[in-house]
N, C-alpha and C positions, 0 to 999 in steps of 0.2 A: 633373307640374309640371316644366317644362323647365329651371328653374334648379337642380333637385336632381339634378345629374349631375356625375361627375368626382371630382376630388381634394378631400376634405373635411378641412381642417386644424383641429385642436383645439389651442388655445393652451396653453402650459405656463408658467403664471405663477410656478412655482418657479424657472424659468430666466430669464424675461424679464418685466420690469415697466416701466411708464412709457415713456420714449422708446425703450428697448431693445426693448420689446414691439412698439412701432409699427414699428421698423426690421425686426424679424424678420418681422412680418406683411407688410410691403411686399415683402421679398425672396420670401416664399412665394407671394404673389399674382403677382409678376413671373415666377415659375417655373411657374405654371399652376393654382394653387388656385382653385376655383370656388365653394366653400362654406367659410365660416370660423365656427367656434364659439368663443366666449369662455368659458373655464372657469376659475373662480377660486373656491376653497372658503374663502377667508379671510373675516373679518368687517370688513374695511376698506371700509366702504360708500362713502366719498367717493372713494377711489382706484378702486374697481371701477366706479363710475358714470362717472368721468372717462375711464377706459380704454375702457369699452364704448361710450361716446358717440363718442369719437374714432375707434374702429375702425368703428363703424356708418357714420359719415360717409365714411371712407376707402373702405369696401366699396361704399357706394352710388355713389361717384364712379367706381369701377372695375368695376361690374357684377357684384360678388360678393355672394352671399347671406350675410347675417350673422345668426347664431343665438346666443342666450345659453343657457348651460347652467343648468337647474334653476329659475332665478329669474324668475318672471313679472313682478314689479315692475321688476326691472332691465331686462328686455326692453322693457317699455313705456316706461320713463323714458329709455332710451338710443336709442329709435327703431329698435330692431332689427327684422329681418324676421321673426323667430320665436323660439321657445323649444324647448329639448330637455328632455324629462322622463324621469327614471328611475323605477324601480319604487316608490320611497318618496316620490315627489313629487305624489301625488294622482292623481285620474282625469283622463284626457284630456277627457272630456265636461265636467267642472267647469272645467277650464282653458279650453276653447273657449267656454263660456258667459261666463266672465269677460272673455276677450279681445274677444268680440263686443260686450260692454257698454262696455268701456273704450277699445278701440282705434278709431282713425278709419279703419282699413283692415284687411283680413284678414291675420292673422299665421299663419305656418307653425308647426305643432306636430310635433315629432319624438318618437319613443318608443323607449327602450331595451327590447329584448325578450330580451336575453341568449341563452339557448339554448332558448327556449320558444316554439313555434309557437302555443300557446294564448294567450300574452300578446300576440303579434302580431295574432291574430284579434280579441281584445278591443280592442286599440288601433285597429284598422281600423274596427271597429263604432262606436267612440266618436268617430271623426273625425280620427284622426292623418293627417298629410300624408305622412309617411315613417316607416319602421321600421328599426331597427338591430339586427343580430345580432353577438354576439361575447362572449368573445374567440375570434378565429379561430386565433390562435397564442398562446403564452405572452407575457404583457404586462408590461412594466416599470411601466407606469402603474397597472395593476390586477392585481397578481400572483396574487390569489386569485379572479379572475373565472372563471366556468365556461367550459369549452371548448365552442364551437359548431361544428356541422358546416356545411360549405359547401353541402350539399344543402338546408339551410334557406332559402338565398337563392332558389334556383329554385322551391322549393315555395311560398314566400311571394309571389313575383312572380306565379306562376300563379294562386294562390288569391285574392289581395287586390287586385292591380292597382295597388299603390303602389310608389313608389321604395324600394329596399332598400339599406341601407348596411351594409358589412362593416367591423368594427372589431376591434382588439385584436392587438397584436404584428405588424402588417403592415409589411413593408419592400419596397423595390424588388426585393430578391433572392428573397423567398418568395412574392410576390404570385401568381406563375404557378401555385402550388399550389392556388389557389382555382378554377382551371379544372376542369370546364366551366361552373361558375357564372359569371354575368356581373353582378356587383353594379353597381347604378346609381351608387353612390358608394363610395369607399374612404376610410375615416377613419384619420388618422395623427396621432400626437402625438410620441412620442420620436424615431422615425426621421427626422422632419423637423426638429423644433426643437432637437434635440441636435447637428445637423450643423454643421460649421464653415463650410459653404457651403450655406445654406438654399435659395437660388435654384436651384442646380444639382441639389440633392436633390429639390426639388419637381418639377423638370422630369423627372427620372428616374422618379419615382413616377407622374407624369401619363402619361408614355409607356408605362409598364407597364400602367396602367389601360386605356389605349387598345388595347393589344395584347389584353388580356383580353376586351375588348368588340368585337373585330373578328371577324366571322363566320368560322367555320372551314370 
């Protein structure tokens, strides 16, 4: 899937909400973000729908793939391009069945596979559109996440033929350590949205991803 490449930004709604969130996302997209995931673990359903819907519209206008974390209802109601599911969010197959019945178009399903190639294999069999491994480095967002090897990326690309996303503690400074793996996507939370200059940081991250994916 051609849209699933490049810098994958995951929102940090502990830092930005409402108009501040929209401004942060606008800067990130201007800096080179190609995939945006809306992640908000609160129970404020009204705000979450308002934010996700506004972000979905903005992403559509700017050719950015918009994904909602965990919540299939929110993905459907906000007109998102897809949903990302973790290990506790039910099966990919069940999610696909529901999306086919309720959506008017195909939606993307991404799957967190942590440090487990077996989980990636199951996700691929059940119809995931992309898979994510991590944490690649110690992560401020998920400090207890298991450490994943960069070799999982190339192994999964070879075995499953799906876009692979690397996530967890990735910065513009340490991204080169993922070489010779060439992840289709690099997912970033803190290193991007904690920056005082989000646009410039996004540009630096995007440039490092391009270097990682330049044939040696």
